[in-house]
C-alpha positions as CSV (number, residue, x, y, z in Angstrom):
1,M,94.2,68.3,-67.2
2,S,94.9,71.5,-65.1
3,K,98.1,73.7,-65.3
4,A,99.1,72.4,-61.6
5,S,99.4,68.6,-63.5
6,V,102.6,69.7,-65.5
7,S,104.4,71.9,-62.9
8,K,107.3,70.3,-60.7
9,L,106.9,68.1,-58.0
10,A,106.4,70.0,-54.5
11,L,108.8,66.9,-53.3
12,L,111.6,68.2,-55.7
13,G,111.5,72.1,-54.5
14,G,108.5,72.9,-56.7
15,R,105.3,74.5,-55.3
16,P,102.6,72.4,-53.7
17,V,98.9,72.0,-55.5
18,G,98.3,72.6,-51.8
19,P,96.4,70.8,-48.8
20,V,93.4,68.7,-49.3
21,E,91.5,69.7,-46.1
22,Q,88.8,67.2,-44.7
23,P,85.6,68.8,-43.5
24,V,84.9,68.8,-39.4
25,F,83.5,65.6,-38.3
26,P,81.6,64.1,-37.0
27,Y,79.3,67.2,-36.6
28,F,76.6,67.5,-34.5
29,T,73.5,69.2,-34.3
30,E,72.4,72.1,-32.3
31,R,69.5,70.5,-31.2
32,A,72.5,67.5,-30.2
33,L,74.6,70.1,-28.7
34,R,71.6,71.0,-26.3
35,R,70.7,67.6,-25.3
36,V,74.2,67.0,-24.2
37,E,74.2,70.1,-21.9
38,R,71.1,69.1,-20.8
39,I,72.5,65.5,-19.7
40,L,75.4,66.8,-17.9
41,R,73.5,69.8,-16.2
42,E,71.4,67.3,-15.0
43,G,74.1,64.7,-13.8
44,R,72.4,61.6,-15.7
45,V,75.5,60.1,-17.6
46,L,75.2,56.4,-16.3
47,G,73.4,54.2,-19.3
48,F,72.4,51.1,-17.0
49,S,69.7,49.9,-19.4
50,R,66.4,50.6,-21.5
51,G,64.8,51.8,-18.4
52,V,66.9,55.3,-19.0
53,P,65.2,56.8,-21.6
54,E,68.1,57.8,-23.8
55,V,69.3,54.3,-24.3
56,R,65.8,53.1,-25.3
57,E,65.7,56.0,-27.9
58,A,69.1,54.3,-29.1
59,E,68.2,51.1,-29.3
60,E,64.7,51.4,-30.6
61,A,66.2,53.9,-33.2
62,L,68.7,51.2,-34.4
63,S,66.0,48.4,-34.2
64,R,63.9,50.3,-36.8
65,H,67.0,51.3,-38.6
66,H,67.5,47.3,-39.1
67,G,64.0,46.3,-39.5
68,G,63.3,45.4,-36.3
69,R,66.4,43.2,-35.3
70,H,67.6,43.6,-31.4
71,V,69.8,46.2,-30.5
72,L,72.4,46.2,-28.3
73,T,74.3,49.4,-27.2
74,T,77.9,49.1,-26.5
75,G,80.8,51.3,-25.0
76,S,82.5,50.4,-28.5
77,G,82.9,48.7,-31.7
78,Q,85.1,46.1,-30.7
79,S,82.9,45.3,-27.6
80,S,80.1,45.0,-30.0
81,L,81.8,42.3,-32.0
82,Q,83.2,40.0,-28.9
83,M,79.5,40.4,-27.4
84,A,77.8,39.2,-30.8
85,L,80.5,36.1,-30.5
86,S,79.5,35.7,-26.9
87,G,75.9,36.1,-27.3
88,L,76.4,33.3,-29.9
89,D,78.5,31.1,-27.4
90,I,81.6,30.9,-29.3
91,A,84.2,30.7,-26.5
92,E,87.4,28.8,-25.5
93,G,88.8,26.4,-28.6
94,D,86.3,27.5,-31.4
95,E,87.6,28.8,-34.7
96,V,86.3,31.9,-36.2
97,I,87.4,31.9,-39.5
98,T,88.3,35.8,-40.6
99,T,90.1,38.0,-42.7
100,P,94.0,39.3,-41.7
101,Y,92.7,42.7,-44.0
102,S,91.5,44.8,-41.4
103,Y,91.9,46.5,-38.1
104,G,92.8,44.6,-35.3
105,A,89.3,44.4,-33.3
106,S,87.8,41.6,-36.1
107,T,90.4,39.5,-34.4
108,S,90.8,40.7,-30.8
109,C,87.1,40.1,-30.0
110,I,88.0,36.4,-30.8
111,L,90.8,36.1,-28.5
112,Q,88.9,38.1,-26.1
113,Q,86.6,34.6,-26.3
114,N,89.2,32.6,-25.9
115,A,88.8,31.4,-29.3
116,I,90.7,30.7,-32.2
117,P,91.0,33.1,-35.2
118,V,91.8,31.3,-38.7
119,F,92.9,33.8,-41.2
120,A,91.4,33.2,-44.6
121,D,92.6,35.2,-48.1
122,V,91.1,38.3,-49.6
123,N,90.5,39.2,-53.0
124,R,93.3,41.0,-54.0
125,V,92.1,43.8,-55.5
126,T,89.1,45.0,-53.0
127,G,90.3,43.6,-50.0
128,L,87.1,42.0,-49.2
129,I,87.2,38.5,-47.9
130,D,87.2,35.3,-50.4
131,P,84.3,33.2,-49.8
132,K,86.4,30.2,-51.4
133,S,89.2,30.8,-48.7
134,I,87.0,30.5,-45.9
135,E,85.8,27.4,-47.3
136,Q,89.1,25.9,-47.6
137,R,89.7,27.1,-43.8
138,I,86.9,25.2,-42.5
139,T,87.6,22.1,-40.0
140,R,85.3,20.0,-37.6
141,R,86.6,23.1,-34.8
142,T,84.9,26.0,-37.0
143,R,82.2,27.6,-35.5
144,A,81.6,30.7,-36.8
145,I,82.4,33.0,-40.2
146,L,83.4,37.0,-38.9
147,P,83.5,38.6,-42.3
148,V,84.7,42.8,-42.4
149,H,83.0,45.2,-44.7
150,V,86.3,46.9,-45.4
151,Y,86.3,50.8,-46.2
152,G,82.5,50.9,-46.0
153,H,82.1,48.1,-49.0
154,P,80.1,44.9,-48.3
155,A,81.5,41.4,-48.3
156,E,79.8,39.1,-50.5
157,M,77.1,38.0,-48.2
158,T,75.2,36.0,-50.0
159,A,78.0,33.2,-50.9
160,I,79.2,33.5,-47.3
161,M,76.0,32.5,-45.6
162,R,75.2,30.1,-48.2
163,L,78.3,29.0,-46.8
164,A,77.5,29.3,-43.3
165,R,74.2,26.9,-44.2
166,R,76.1,24.4,-45.4
167,H,78.3,23.8,-42.6
168,D,76.1,24.8,-39.7
169,L,78.2,27.7,-39.1
170,V,77.2,31.4,-37.6
171,V,78.1,34.6,-39.0
172,V,79.0,37.3,-37.2
173,E,79.1,41.0,-39.8
174,D,82.0,43.6,-38.8
175,C,80.1,46.3,-40.0
176,S,82.9,49.1,-38.2
177,Q,83.1,50.6,-41.3
178,S,80.0,49.8,-43.0
179,H,77.3,52.3,-41.8
180,G,74.8,52.7,-44.5
181,A,76.6,50.1,-46.8
182,T,73.9,48.1,-48.8
183,W,74.4,44.5,-50.0
184,K,71.9,43.5,-52.7
185,G,69.8,46.4,-51.3
186,D,69.9,45.5,-47.5
187,L,71.9,47.3,-45.1
188,T,75.0,45.2,-43.8
189,G,74.5,43.9,-40.8
190,N,71.2,42.3,-41.6
191,F,72.7,38.9,-42.8
192,G,74.4,37.4,-40.6
193,H,73.2,36.0,-37.1
194,A,74.8,38.8,-35.3
195,A,77.0,42.0,-36.1
196,G,79.0,44.8,-34.4
197,F,79.4,48.8,-35.4
198,S,81.7,51.0,-34.1
199,C,80.3,54.5,-33.5
200,M,83.5,56.4,-32.5
201,G,84.3,59.6,-33.7
202,G,85.6,59.0,-37.1
203,K,83.2,56.5,-38.5
204,Q,80.2,57.5,-40.5
205,L,77.7,57.0,-37.3
206,G,79.8,58.7,-35.2
207,T,79.4,59.7,-31.7
208,T,82.5,60.2,-29.0
209,E,83.0,56.7,-28.5
210,A,80.1,54.0,-28.7
211,G,79.3,51.2,-30.6
212,Y,76.2,48.8,-30.7
213,M,75.6,44.6,-32.1
214,V,72.7,43.7,-34.0
215,T,70.8,40.0,-34.2
216,P,67.7,39.0,-35.3
217,D,67.9,36.2,-32.5
218,E,66.3,37.4,-28.7
219,D,68.3,34.7,-27.1
220,V,71.5,36.2,-28.6
221,Y,70.7,39.8,-27.1
222,W,69.8,38.5,-23.7
223,R,73.2,36.4,-23.3
224,A,75.1,39.5,-24.9
225,C,73.6,41.5,-22.2
226,L,74.1,38.9,-19.4
227,N,77.9,39.5,-20.1
228,S,78.2,43.4,-20.6
229,Q,75.7,45.1,-19.3
230,H,75.1,46.2,-15.5
231,L,73.5,43.1,-13.6
232,G,72.7,42.0,-17.5
233,R,69.5,44.2,-17.6
234,D,67.4,42.0,-15.6
235,V,65.4,44.9,-14.7
236,D,64.3,45.3,-18.2
237,P,61.1,43.7,-19.5
238,G,61.9,40.2,-21.3
239,F,64.6,39.5,-19.5
240,P,64.4,35.8,-19.4
241,A,63.5,33.9,-16.4
242,E,65.7,31.0,-17.1
243,L,69.1,33.5,-16.9
244,R,67.7,34.7,-13.4
245,P,69.8,32.6,-11.3
246,I,72.8,33.3,-12.7
247,V,72.7,37.0,-13.0
248,D,75.7,39.0,-11.6
249,S,78.3,41.3,-11.5
250,L,80.7,39.1,-13.3
251,V,80.4,41.2,-16.8
252,Y,82.5,43.0,-19.0
253,T,81.4,46.8,-18.3
254,Y,80.5,47.7,-22.2
255,R,77.8,50.2,-21.5
256,I,77.1,52.9,-23.2
257,T,76.7,56.2,-21.7
258,T,73.8,58.3,-21.8
259,V,75.5,61.7,-23.9
260,D,76.5,58.8,-26.7
261,A,73.2,57.0,-26.7
262,M,71.7,60.4,-27.1
263,L,73.9,61.1,-29.9
264,L,73.7,57.8,-31.6
265,A,69.6,58.5,-32.0
266,E,71.0,62.0,-33.5
267,Q,73.1,61.3,-35.9
268,L,71.1,58.1,-36.7
269,K,68.7,60.7,-38.5
270,K,71.3,62.5,-41.3
271,L,72.8,59.2,-42.0
272,P,71.1,58.7,-45.1
273,R,71.6,62.3,-46.4
274,E,75.5,62.0,-45.1
275,I,75.7,58.5,-47.0
276,E,74.3,59.8,-50.4
277,G,77.0,62.6,-50.0
278,R,79.8,60.8,-49.7
279,R,78.7,58.4,-52.9
280,G,78.4,61.8,-54.7
281,N,81.7,63.3,-54.2
282,I,83.1,59.8,-55.1
283,A,81.2,59.6,-58.4
284,M,82.5,63.2,-58.7
285,L,86.0,61.7,-58.0
286,Q,85.8,58.4,-60.2
287,D,84.9,60.6,-63.6
288,L,88.0,63.1,-62.7
289,L,90.5,60.5,-62.2
290,A,89.0,58.3,-65.2
291,N,92.6,58.8,-67.2
292,L,95.3,58.1,-64.7
293,K,97.4,55.7,-66.0
294,Y,99.4,54.8,-62.1
295,V,96.5,54.4,-60.2
296,A,93.3,52.3,-60.2
297,W,89.8,51.9,-58.7
298,P,89.1,48.7,-57.0
299,R,86.6,46.9,-58.7
300,H,83.4,46.1,-56.4
301,S,80.8,43.6,-57.1
302,A,77.7,45.8,-59.0
303,H,75.7,44.1,-55.6
304,G,77.0,46.2,-53.3
305,G,76.3,49.9,-52.2
306,G,79.7,51.2,-50.6
307,S,79.3,53.9,-48.1
308,Y,82.9,55.0,-48.1
309,Y,84.2,55.5,-44.8
310,M,87.9,55.3,-46.9
311,W,88.5,55.9,-49.9
312,S,90.7,53.3,-51.7
313,M,92.9,53.1,-54.8
314,L,95.6,50.6,-56.0
315,F,99.0,51.6,-57.1
316,R,100.4,50.1,-60.3
317,S,104.1,50.0,-59.5
318,A,105.1,47.7,-61.8
319,R,103.7,50.2,-64.8
320,A,104.6,53.1,-63.1
321,G,108.6,52.2,-62.3
322,I,108.4,53.1,-59.0
323,H,107.3,52.0,-55.3
324,R,104.4,52.8,-54.3
325,D,105.9,54.7,-50.9
326,T,107.6,56.8,-53.9
327,F,104.6,57.7,-55.0
328,L,102.7,58.2,-51.5
329,E,105.8,60.2,-50.6
330,A,105.5,62.3,-53.8
331,I,101.2,63.1,-53.1
332,H,101.9,63.8,-49.3
333,A,104.4,66.9,-50.5
334,E,101.7,68.1,-52.9
335,G,99.1,68.2,-49.7
336,L,97.1,64.6,-50.4
337,M,97.4,62.8,-47.1
338,M,97.2,59.4,-47.9
339,N,98.5,55.9,-47.0
340,N,98.3,52.0,-46.5
341,Y,95.6,51.4,-44.0
342,V,96.7,47.8,-43.6
343,K,100.4,47.9,-42.8
344,S,101.1,43.8,-42.7
345,P,98.3,41.1,-42.8
346,I,97.2,40.3,-39.0
347,N,98.3,36.8,-39.0
348,T,101.6,38.1,-39.2
349,W,102.0,40.4,-36.1
350,P,104.4,39.6,-33.6
351,R,101.9,39.1,-30.5
352,L,100.1,36.2,-32.7
353,Q,103.3,34.1,-33.1
354,W,103.6,32.4,-29.4
355,R,106.3,30.4,-30.5
356,T,108.9,33.1,-31.1
357,Y,107.0,35.9,-29.2
358,R,108.9,37.8,-26.6
359,G,107.6,40.4,-25.1
360,P,104.4,41.5,-22.2
361,R,102.6,38.4,-21.7
362,T,99.2,37.7,-23.6
363,T,95.8,35.8,-22.4
364,W,95.5,34.5,-25.5
365,H,98.8,32.1,-26.3
366,G,97.9,29.7,-24.1
367,N,94.8,28.9,-26.0
368,L,97.0,29.4,-29.6
369,K,99.6,27.0,-28.1
370,R,97.1,24.5,-26.8
371,A,95.0,24.7,-30.5
372,G,98.5,23.8,-32.2
373,V,98.0,26.8,-34.4
374,T,100.8,28.3,-36.8
375,Y,100.0,31.7,-38.9
376,R,102.4,32.0,-41.9
377,A,102.5,35.3,-44.4
378,E,102.7,32.9,-47.2
379,D,99.2,31.6,-46.4
380,V,97.8,35.3,-47.5
381,P,99.0,35.9,-50.7
382,N,96.4,38.1,-52.1
383,C,96.6,40.1,-48.5
384,L,99.9,40.7,-48.8
385,D,99.8,42.1,-52.7
386,L,96.8,44.4,-51.5
387,V,99.1,45.5,-48.6
388,E,102.0,46.1,-51.1
389,H,100.0,48.5,-53.6
390,G,96.7,49.8,-51.5
391,L,96.4,53.4,-51.3
392,Q,93.5,54.8,-48.6
393,S,92.4,57.9,-47.6
394,I,90.1,58.7,-44.8
395,F,86.8,60.2,-46.2
396,R,84.9,62.7,-44.8
397,F,83.0,64.4,-47.3
398,Y,79.8,63.9,-46.2
399,K,78.3,66.9,-48.6
400,P,79.1,68.2,-52.1
401,A,82.6,69.0,-52.3
402,K,83.3,69.6,-55.9
403,A,86.4,72.1,-55.1
404,V,88.0,69.4,-53.2
405,M,87.8,66.6,-55.3
406,Q,89.4,68.7,-58.1
407,R,92.0,69.1,-56.0
408,I,93.0,65.6,-55.7
409,A,92.5,65.0,-59.1
410,D,95.3,67.8,-59.8
411,V,97.3,66.5,-57.0
412,L,97.3,62.8,-58.6
413,Y,97.7,64.2,-62.5
414,K,100.7,66.2,-61.5
415,V,102.2,63.2,-59.5
416,E,101.6,61.1,-62.6
417,S,103.0,64.1,-65.0
418,N,106.4,63.8,-63.3
419,I,106.5,59.7,-62.9
420,D,110.3,60.3,-64.7
421,A,111.7,62.7,-61.9
422,L,110.1,60.1,-59.6
423,R,112.2,57.2,-61.0
424,A,115.4,59.0,-61.1
425,Y,114.5,60.6,-57.5
426,E,114.2,57.1,-56.4
427,R,117.0,55.6,-58.2
428,A,119.0,58.4,-56.4
429,K,117.8,57.3,-53.0
430,G,118.8,53.7,-53.6
């Protein structure tokens, strides 16, 4: 344990350990930057179809990455998820079972298809959707399951796919945070009937703002194109003859730009190396933090290979004798930015409460009312517990960062060693 761990807390007037600085991310190679400049100078910014070289390059590279599956590039992760549902013909009144412990895009994509989100509970340690809870939520109206690979850790896809087969359901994986993550050695996105990825600048495969859908089913691909791309990409080879009579411009404009398509192809080249860098830093951090008393690592399945979009821990508030937020206040003062990523279960959010909501109109309240759904916090107790005790931080350390991992450890050990002072501080605050 370092000297910093036994000094006075910065929160109480002491000297902070110092800032834990994230590296610049995403970073782009010189080749990628030159290609951006060339595209802009040539004025070729529209990604209408695979006839555009950058779009074709990106989708072919991503298809190879996913073992030959069909890939549709989009403007965002949310749009890729919505088009996965659209390609699978999920629409008005269909129930889709998903998680309340996530970013809102995993629910808004369901709402925007006029479908009904149904919330299963999660594992209270990992935050991943619980297959047993999924099964308890299945009704005659259930059409799909939408698991989220939270923080870059894969959900239990073996059990989820078994459930889907048993009940004749489709599965859409939300892989927005799980680029490069694996379940039993295979990449996330390769298990479901379709999957959606976010490739905005903060993600492991970061561009500016982009996403992509992946599916093993060519029909799903073309139906998604029909609803989201310029004239359904009807100029591309293989466009189904039976769809041609209904091609029009009544589409969501979810196409990608040529700049982002090119960046996807370039960034993908270095993704495996960067994921290994993240894993190496996490392994180092696990060794450094092995003796913490009040902060614990979640135990994930040995079948999962995380890719660490975020670093997630659990705070043992009962053992520490203080609230999680008091602990966060102390580590912030020392220079480490951690927070609880999910502030409350999605099923408690005001805009889903059609009976009591008072605010700007939504497009989904009518559907929720007709379905007669009621969302209650008590339906997801594990999620509530995790919201109360979770600690998360963005994790952009894609190459060895021993000094920074040591500084993180110094902060946490220093705060833990001053737990009595924090207890007194919390009591004084009332």
